[in-house]
N, C-alpha and C positions, 0 to 999 in steps of 0.2 A: 504494500499499499504506499503510495507517495505521500509526502508530507500533508497532513490534514490541517486545515485552518478552521478553527472553531470559534464562533462568537457565542459566548456564554454570558447570560444575564444573572444578576444577583442583587441582593440588598445587604446592608451592613448592620441590620437590626438583630437578627437572630441566627438560628442554626443554618440557614441557607448560605450565609457567608462562609462558615466553616466547611460545609459540604462543597462549596465551589472551589475553595483553596485546595482542599485534600484531593478532589477530583482532578484539578488541573495538574497538580504535582504527580499524581499516579499516571495520568495520561502521558505526560512528558517522559515518565520512566518507562512506560509500556511501549509507547510508539513515538515517532517523531511528530508530536502534535503541538501546534502553536495555538495558544488560547488567548483570545482577546476577551477580557472580563469587563463588562459594562455594568457599573454600579448605579442602581436607581435609588431615589430617595435620599435620606440623610447621608452626608459624606462619612466615609470611614474614619475612625479615630487614629491617633498615632500608632498604637499597637497593631491595629489592623493593616495599616499602610506598610509597616515594617514586615509583617508576615507576608503581605502580597509581594513585596520587593524580593523576599527570599524564595519565592516560588519559581522554580525553573520553567522557562518557556512561556511565562505569563506576561501579558501586557495589560495594565490596568487603565481604564478610561472612565471618566466621570461625566456623562453627557448632560447632567443637570435635569433629568426626567423624573417625574414623580412616581412613587409606588402606585399601583392600580388601586389598592385598598385605601389610599389616602388621597386619591384624585377627587376633584369636586364634581366632575361630570364624565359622561361616556366619551364625549369629544376629546377631552384631555387624554384619556387612555389611548384612544385611536391615534391621536397625534404622536404619543410616545412610541406606539407600535410602528408607525410610519417612519419615525426618526431612526428607530432601531433597524428597520429594513434598509434605510439609506446607509447606515453604518456597516451593516453586513456587506453591502455592495462595495463600499469604499475599502473595506478590509479584505475583499475578495474571499469571503468566507465560503468554505465548502458545505458547512453545516451551521445551523443556528440552534442553540439549546436555550429555551426560555424557562425562567423559574416560575412563571405563571402562564396558563394558557390565554389569559386576557390579552397578552401582548402578541398573540398570533393573529389578531385582527388586522392584518395588512398583507401586502403581497411581497413576500421575501424572495430574494434571488437565489435561495438555496433551500434544501429540505429543512423542515422545522420539527424539532423535538421539543414538546412541552412536558415539563416535569411538574406534576401537581404535588408540591411539598405540603400544601394545606390549601384550603379555600373556605370562603365565607359560607357557602351553602352547606358543606359537610360540618363545619364548625357550629353553625346554627342548629343543625339537627342533633348534635351531640350535647350542646350546652343550653339551648333555649327551647321554647315551645311556641306553637302558633305559626302563622304565616311569616315569611320574610318581610322585614320592614322595607319601605321603598328604597332606602339608601343601599340596602343589600341586594335588592331585586335586580336593579339595572347592572350592578357589577356581576351578579350571577349570570345575567343574559350575555354579558361579554365573554365570560369564561366559557359558557356553552358554545357560543360562536367560535371562540378560539379552539376549543377541543375539536370541533368539526373540521376546522381548517388546518389543524396540525397533521403532519405526516406520521408522527408517532406520539403516543401519550404514555408517559411513565409515571408510576407512583412508587413510594418507598417500601410498601408492604403489599402482600396479597390481600390482607383484610381491607386495606384502604382502596384497593381496586374496586371492591364491591360497593363501598360507600360512595365512590365517585360515579360509578355506573348508575347507581340508583338515584343520586342527586340530579344527574343530568340526562338520564334516559339514553345512555350511550348504547348503540348497537354493536360497536367495535370495542372489544375489551382492551383496556390499557395493559401494558407490560409492567410487571413488578420487578424492580431492582433494589435490593436492600442497600441502604447507606452504609458507608464505612467510616472509620475514624482512625487517624494516626495516633497511636498511644503516646501519652506523655511519659517523661523519663524521670519524674521526681523520685528520689529514693524513698523506699518504703519505711514507714515509722511505726512504732508500737500502736496497737489498735486504740482508737479514740472512741470513747463511749458517749456518742451522741448521734442523733438522727440528723440527717442532712438532705436538703433538696436544693436544686439550682435551676435557674431558667427565667423566663419572662413572667415574674410573679404577678404582673398586672393583667395578664391574659387570663380571663375567666376559664378558659379551657384547661389551663394548668391546675385550677382548683386549689390555689394556695389557701383559701379559706378553710378547707377540710384539714389540710396540714396544720393550720394554726389552731383549729379546734382540737385536734388530736394532741397538740402540745400541752393543752390545758389538762388533759386526762392521763398524761404519761409521767412516770418518774424520771424519764430520760430527757436531758436538754434537747430541744429541737432548734436547728439553725437553718436559715434559708438565705441563699445567695442569689442575687439578681435584682433588677430594677423593679420598684413598686409603681413607678409612673411610666405609662406608655407614651409613644409619640403622638397618639391620637387623643390624648387626654384621659384615657382609662387609667384608673388607679386602684390599688389594693392596699389593705391595712393589715399589719400583724399586731395582735394584742398579746399573744402568749409565746410564740416563737421568736427567736432572736433574729432580726434582719441584719445581714452583713453588707447590704448594698451590692453593687456590681463588682465582682472580683475579676482581675485580669487572669490570663491563662496560668501564670506562674502561681498566683495565690490560690486559685481553684485547684490546681494540681497538688499543692501542698496540703490543702484540706483533705483531698481524696486520698493522699498518701497515708493518712492515718486510718484508712478503711472504715470510716463511720458506717452505720446502717443508712443506706441510701433509700430515700422514700420519694415515690412519685404518686400523687393522688389525682393525676390528670383524668379529666373526663373526655378529653380530645387530644390525641397524640398520634399523628400518622406514622411517626417513627420514634423519635426521642433520643437525640444525640447525647443529652446529659446523662441518660441512663447508661448508654454505652460507655461513656467516659468513666462512669463510676464502676461499671463491671470490669473494665480494663484494669482499674486500680485494684480490684479484688474486694470491692465492697459487697456485703450482702444486700440483696435488693428486696424491698417491700413495694410492690407495684399495684396500682389499681387494676382490677379485673376487667380490662377492655380488650377487644379482639386483636388490636395491633400488638399490645404487650404479650398476649398469650401466644401469638405467632412467633415472636422473637425470643421470648424468655421462659416459655413453659418448661418446667423441670429444673430451672435455674433461678427461681425467685419465689417468694411468698406472695400470694395474690389476695387482695382485699377489695371490698366494694369501695368505690370512690365516694360513696354517700355515707360510710359508716366510720366515723372518726374513732369510735371505741375500738373497732377491729384494728385500725391503724396503730393506735397506741398500744394495744395488747401485743401486736406482732413485733413492734419495736422493743418493748420491754422484754418480751420473751427472748429475743435474740441477744439482747444485752446481758440477760441473766444466764444464757447458755452459750459460752464462748466456743464450744466444739461445734455446735450446729451452725453458729454464725460463720465460723471459719470454713466449714464445709460448703455452705451456701455461697460464700464469697469465691471459693475456688471453682464451684460450678459456673458461676457467673463469668469469671475470667476465662474459663475454657470456652464458654459459648461465645463470648466477645471476640475471641481469636478468629472466628469465622467472618466477622464483619469488618472488613478492611477496605481502605480506599483502592487497593490493588484489585480486589474482587469486584468492586463497583465499576472501576475503569474497564476491566475485562468484559464485563457484561454490557456496558455502554458502547464499547468499541465494536462488539458484535452487532449491536443495533445500528451503529453508524455505518458500518460496512454494508449492511443489508439495505439501508436507505440509499446510500451512494450507488450501490449496484442497481437498485431499482430506477434511480434517476437517470443513470447512464443508459440503461436498457430503453427507458421511455424516450430518451433523446435520440436514440439510434434510428 
């Protein structure tokens, strides 16, 4: 395969950024792939820019385009899509991989892969009840159009494939490619006796409120890392758990090196990179019993209802009181995590890229 030029879109707010850098590095290692990474929404911080600069084969651009879920209207999203299509042309991209199908609502000069890392329609069905509000409805319509116009749709789990198909009435089934994560290298420390969670605490889908309520019922300290205020004004409060704020990668790795009991009470989580990072560190996992977590971690975690804070507290206290079970569960989690690597993700995606390029060449012949 000749050198492949990939235009990849991302944002700097959550796990999509981490996914994008790990994928770009793994693609450069596996094949001679040149990745142009277009960042939409808020600009990356200094730590993120340093990480991007250290990623081989990566060119970072910031076109100043808004995120689809923060745009004021559909025309703004369509204008962003058109601008990305022009960027793809200027970059002479062989393929375009979008981090949201809403951006596929344009005519691109190359095959388009849309990765559904998450979306408002599936988030709403997991977290809320009733019909979509108007502000969500038009965004969902754009995603539906983008899904139809994409040459390939990918989700990070098989369970999420079903959620996406149901939400958008898709006839063609998306492909599932598990995310991967490059392990951190922080030296292991003696086990720390606290419960820990990390992520976008402001996101209702992460269900930080249940984690906080469990903290009030447990004899174990509960610590939470991550922002409480979202870029769209959404906010969360912690009354019983200790909030640590946003930790950089080194500080987060240091916390995980103590192998605390890692807890996710998420009601909505298409994959969960923070869980993977904890498992790579050897943390015992206490996870909400949702289909995506079952797919990824069944047999390597304790599962509890995301609506039952008593069960969350009891599971944490049980593991803290039983070091042998906790150590065994942490070992099982680490073993499972060894299969979720950026290299495995890149290999799967390269297979899809080749198939798309082969189809495009056959169609042009």
